[in-house]
N, C-alpha and C positions, 0 to 999 in steps of 0.2 A: 297190560297190553292196551295200546290206544285203539279206539274204535275206527274201523275202516269201512267206507261205503262199499256196496256191492260192485259198483263200476270200477272203483280203484282196485279192489281185490282182484277182479277179473284181469285188469291191466297188469297187475303185479305178477300174476300167474301165467301171463302170455309168454310166447317164445322170444319176443323182442319188446323192449319197453323204452319209451322216451321219458325223461324226467327233468326236473329243474327244482331250484330252491327259490322260494318267495320270501321276501323280508319286508316287514312293515315297521317303519321307525317313526315314532311320535316326536314332534318338536312343538315349540310354542306356536309356530305358524300352522300346525296341523299335521297330518300324516303324509309321509313320503314312502313310495313303494319302489322296491328294487327286485330284480330277479336275476338268476345266474346265467341267463342266455344272452344272445346278441339282440339288439334292437328293442323295440317297445312291445310288451305283451299286454293284450287286453284281456282282462279277466275280472269277473265280479263287478263290472261297471267301473273299473279303475284301470289306469295306465301304469304299468310296471316298467320302470327304466331298466334296460338290460345292461348289466355290468360285465358279463362274460367272465374272463379270467381276472378281471380287475376287482372282483368282490370275493370276500372270504369271511366265514364265520368259524370261530374256534371256541372250544370249551363248552359248547351247548349240550343240553341234554339233562337227564335226570340221574340221580344216584339212588341206591337202595337205602342209604342213610338219609335222615332228615337234616339236611344242611344245604347251605347255599353254595353255588359254584360260580366262578368268574367266566363270563362270556365276552368275547371280543368280536365286534363287527368291524371289518376292515374294508375300506373303499380306496383303491389305488388309482393313480393317474389323474389326480384332481386337477381340474382346470378352473376357469372362472364360472363354471356351471352353477347357476343359482340354486339348483336342487341340492348340491353338495355344500356350498358355502354357508348356507343358513345354519348348519350344525356348529359352525365356529363363531357365529355372530351372537349367539345367546346360549345360556347354560342348558345342558341336556339332563342334568340331575333330576331324578324323579319321573322322567318320562319312560315310556315302555317301548321295547323293541320285540317283535315277534317274528318267528321263522316257521315256514311250512315246507314239507316235502311234497311236491306236486308231480303227479303222473300225467302225461300228455298223450293225446291221441295222435294218429298218423299225420294230421294236419297241423300239429303243434299247438292245439288248443288244450287248456287245462281241463282235465276230467274233474267234475265237481267234487267238493269236499276234500281238499288237500289235507295231509296229516300234519297237525301242528307239532313241531319238534322243539320249540324253544319259546320262552317268554322271559324277558330280561328287564330288570329295573335298571335303567342307565344311570351312570355316575359321572363319567368324564368323557370329554372329546378332545383329542390331541391330534397334531399332525406330525408325522415322522417323515423325514426326507432321507432317502438312502444315498449310497455312494454314486448311484446312477442318476441322481437328481430327480428321481420320481417320488412325488409326495403321496403319502397314504394317510387318510383320515382314519383314526382308530377310536371307536366308541366302546368303552368298557363299562360293564355293569355286572350285577349279580342276578342269579336266577330268581325269578319272582315266585318261588315256591310258596311263600307266605303271602297272604292277601294284604299287601302294603297299602292298598288304597281303601281298605275298609275304614269307615269312620271310627274314631276312638270312643264316641258316645252313640248310643242308640236310644231313640225315644220309644217308650213302651206305651203306645197309644192304639186306639182302635184303627185310626187311619194308617199307621205304620203296619199293623197286623193285616189289614186288607191289601196293602201293597205286597207283603210277603206271602200271605195265604188268603187269596180272594174267597169270600164267602164264609170265613171263620167267624163265629158269633161269640167266642169266649170273652172278648173284651167288652161286649155289650153289658155285661153284668158287673163291671167294675166302675165305681163312681168316678167321675171326671176329676175331682180334686185329688184322688189317690193316684190316678194314672198319670197326671201331669206333674206330680210332686218330684222335685229333683232330689236324688239320693247321692250323697258323697260317700265313697268307699274308703 
């Protein structure tokens, strides 16, 4: 079970509840923020572009098995909006998309600490045009259950140990020439 803040828990248990979904999508140009309601939402110092019924996320979530799942982030009704066109101008492979379930107060403000429901490692971006001539941007990726961004090599040094475990003195006792020696497995 995912941890839930006390304020979110109270809102979930109330008789009426407002909610929305937040999506953060990474590109080479930086992060882009969307949400499932109308207009622009201000939260956490960021402006979240409202997609309303034009946005959809499918396949997200976790499984009881250790396996990856395919997630699709869909943005419909694409125009010449620069926020949306940048996904097609450069590759998205290797970038991350995240989604949260957000509970809102009576004024439509997000109650702090939304629940993260997805983290996806993006693979492709395509555009599909339906019979009604409405274009949909489809970002497809796999769940980021594994730490894909972890470096393949790790330096075993006093400096690295201090970054991971501040104050640890275990590596003070290892000679520098041993600690910096590359080892091939």
